[in-house]
Structures are given as C-alpha cells and as structure tokens.
C-alpha positions in Angstrom: 248.4 135.0 207.4 249.7 138.2 205.9 249.3 141.4 207.9 247.9 142.9 204.7 245.1 140.4 204.2 242.0 141.9 202.7 238.6 140.2 202.3 236.9 141.6 199.2 233.1 140.9 199.1 231.7 142.2 195.9 228.9 140.5 193.8 229.6 142.3 190.5 232.2 140.1 188.8 233.9 142.9 186.7 234.2 145.2 189.7 235.5 142.4 192.0 238.0 141.2 189.4 239.3 144.7 188.8 239.7 145.6 192.5 241.2 142.3 193.4 243.8 142.5 190.6 244.8 146.1 191.6 245.1 145.2 195.3 247.2 142.2 194.5 249.5 144.3 192.3 249.9 146.7 195.2 251.0 143.9 197.5 247.9 142.9 199.4 246.8 139.4 200.0 243.2 139.3 198.7 240.4 136.8 199.4 237.5 137.3 197.1 233.9 136.4 197.7 230.7 137.0 195.6 228.2 136.3 198.3 227.7 137.4 202.0 227.6 133.8 203.2 231.0 133.0 201.5 232.5 136.2 202.9 231.5 135.3 206.4 233.0 131.9 206.0 236.3 133.5 205.0 236.1 136.1 207.8 235.7 133.2 210.3 238.3 131.0 208.9 241.0 133.4 207.8 240.5 136.5 210.1 241.4 139.2 207.5 242.8 142.5 208.6 240.4 144.6 206.5 237.0 143.9 204.9 235.8 145.6 201.7 232.1 145.0 201.5 229.9 145.7 198.5 226.7 145.6 200.5 225.7 146.9 204.0 224.3 143.5 205.0 227.8 142.0 205.3 228.9 144.9 207.6 225.8 144.5 209.8 226.3 140.8 210.1 229.9 141.1 211.0 229.2 143.6 213.7 226.3 141.7 215.1 227.9 138.3 215.1 226.0 135.0 214.8 225.4 132.2 217.4 228.0 129.4 217.2 230.3 131.4 214.9 233.4 133.4 215.6 235.1 136.2 213.7 236.6 139.6 214.6 233.5 141.7 215.0 235.7 144.8 215.2 237.6 144.2 212.0 237.8 147.5 209.9 235.1 147.5 207.2 235.1 149.7 204.1 231.8 149.8 202.3 231.7 150.4 198.5 229.0 152.8 197.2 227.8 153.5 193.7 229.8 156.3 191.9 226.8 158.6 191.9 225.6 157.8 195.5 224.2 160.7 197.3 225.3 161.8 200.9 222.3 159.9 202.4 223.6 156.6 201.1 227.0 157.4 202.6 225.5 158.1 206.0 223.4 155.0 205.9 226.5 153.0 205.1 228.2 154.4 208.2 225.2 153.8 210.3 225.4 150.1 209.4 228.7 150.0 211.3 231.2 150.7 208.5 234.5 152.4 209.3 234.7 154.1 205.9 232.8 154.5 202.6 234.4 154.7 199.2 232.9 154.8 195.6 233.6 151.5 194.0 235.0 153.1 190.9 237.8 155.1 192.6 240.5 152.6 193.3 243.3 155.0 194.3 241.1 156.3 197.1 240.1 152.8 198.2 243.8 151.8 198.3 244.6 154.8 200.4 241.8 154.1 202.9 242.8 150.4 203.2 246.4 151.4 203.9 245.3 154.0 206.5 243.2 151.5 208.4 246.0 148.9 208.3 248.5 151.6 209.5 246.2 152.7 212.3 245.7 149.2 213.5 249.4 148.3 213.4 250.8 151.5 214.9 248.0 153.2 216.7 248.9 156.4 218.6 251.5 156.5 221.4 249.1 157.8 223.9 247.0 156.5 226.9 244.2 158.7 228.1 242.5 158.1 231.5 239.1 159.7 232.1 237.4 158.7 235.3 237.1 154.9 235.3 237.8 154.7 231.6 241.2 154.2 230.0 241.6 154.8 226.2 244.9 153.2 225.0 245.6 154.4 221.5 248.7 152.3 221.2 246.7 149.1 221.4 243.4 150.6 220.2 241.8 149.3 223.4 239.3 150.8 225.9 239.3 149.5 229.4 237.2 150.0 232.5 239.7 149.5 235.2 241.5 146.4 234.0 238.6 145.0 232.0 238.9 145.4 228.2 235.7 146.6 226.4 235.2 145.2 222.9 234.3 148.1 220.6 233.9 148.6 216.8 236.3 150.9 215.0 234.0 153.9 215.1 233.0 153.2 218.7 236.7 153.3 219.6 237.2 156.6 217.7 234.2 158.1 219.4 235.4 157.0 222.9 238.8 158.5 222.1 237.4 161.8 221.0 235.2 162.1 224.0 238.0 161.1 226.4 240.3 163.8 224.9 238.3 166.4 226.9 235.9 164.2 229.0 233.7 166.9 230.6 233.4 169.0 227.4 230.3 168.7 225.3 231.2 167.9 221.7 228.6 168.9 219.3 227.2 166.3 216.8 228.6 168.3 214.0 232.1 168.1 215.6 231.8 164.4 216.1 230.6 163.8 212.5 233.5 165.8 211.2 236.3 164.4 213.5 235.1 160.8 213.9 233.3 160.1 210.6 234.9 162.6 208.3 231.6 164.1 207.3 232.0 167.9 206.8 229.3 170.6 206.6 226.3 168.3 206.1 222.8 169.5 207.0 221.4 166.0 206.6 219.6 164.7 209.7 221.2 161.5 210.8 221.2 159.2 213.9 224.7 158.0 213.3 226.2 159.8 216.3 223.3 158.9 218.6 223.3 155.2 217.6 227.1 154.8 218.2 226.9 156.8 221.4 224.1 154.5 222.7 226.1 151.4 221.9 229.2 152.8 223.5 227.3 153.7 226.6 225.8 150.2 226.9 229.2 148.5 226.5 230.9 150.7 229.0 228.0 150.3 231.5 228.2 146.5 231.1 231.9 146.7 232.1 231.1 148.7 235.2 231.3 152.4 234.0 227.8 153.8 234.6 226.6 157.3 233.9 229.0 157.9 231.1 228.6 159.1 227.4 226.2 161.8 228.6 223.8 163.2 226.1 223.5 167.0 226.4 220.1 167.2 224.6 220.0 169.2 221.5 223.8 169.8 221.5 225.9 166.7 221.7 227.8 164.4 224.0 230.4 164.4 226.7 232.1 161.4 228.3 231.7 162.2 232.0 229.0 164.1 233.9 
C-alpha cells in the first residue's frame, strides 16, 4: 500500500472523475467510491492514509465504527462542501468528526490539505508533553495515560495537544476554534468544542485519567484542575 493512498468517496460522477484524475496526476494512489457502503469496504480492506468524503454520513460511520468490522477510525477525513456553502455547513461538517473541510470545486486547496494531513501523520512534531497523568507524544501522534495508549480522532488529538501545552490555563472556545479547527472570527453558536471535549474526557477517564478536560463554564476548557 502506498503511503499516499487516498479514498475518494464522491457520488457525483463528474466531480469524482475530475478530483481522482487530478490526484493521480499529482502522485497519489486513489481508490474511488460512489457510495458510502463501497467506501467503507475499501476503508476496511485497504486502510487508506486519507479519506475524502462527499457526505458527512461517511465520516460519522468511520468515526463510530460498526460491529464486526475493522478500519482505522482515526484516519484523517476531509469533507467536501458545496462551493457556496455557508459557515454553518462547514461547522456541521467538523462536528461530524471531519479533520478538515474544503469546497469540492477548489482542487488546489484540496491537494494542499491532503498533503498537510499526510505530512503531519508521517512526521508529527518532535515533542513529548507530560501533563499530570497524560502524555501527548506529537512524534507518534499518540496520547497515553501512563503507558496505556488512548485512541483519539485527529481533532481530539489536536485538542489534547493544545490543552496540554499549558495544562492549567483556561483556553477560550474562540481560541480553540481558531487553533484546533482553523475557524477565525466566527460568531456562530456551535457545540463543536464541547462535543469534542466531552469525547476526549470520556476516553481519558476510561484509560484512568479522571477529572481532566475541565469545563470552565462560560469561558472554555483546561486540561487539569
């Protein structure tokens, strides 16, 4: 399997053919799928490095997993939006578990985002941060509680890394939206930060780190009390 393997799940044939052709020309190994069921079969069988999804349903199902099936639930996922999609559609896409959102008609941006996700996964950051019982290893993109690895989605890892960078400081939701999700200056009400923080808290607690990812009501989150 190529280290540049991309699963492209897009129902609209013209869009799928165009994106697939451009990705192949740029050196990616591309597996195309028109339907969610087919895309999940490919994800399970071939374990792609990045998924480009035309619909939020695929992202949700990848993140949730399914009984009796096995694929990388933390694989980076880019969701395609309509060219004229409003900011609410972008935020809802992120809330479905996507790592990034790109208009389907802007190929150069899509290519840049795919390369960034592959580069981040391959190289990571040469840094290990310890905060209380939690270890954030940017080199392997892994969070551990003691020696126990914790399986996180891409955005959950980024959120953990941001909070661990200053574990007793309260990061505002606006800061987290800007630095983790790349959403700048929005006044839209969204539960994106809260839902990811809740999932991160549950996963860390299940691994033995309790009373972490603390909600400072009305302001934001800190990692440690």
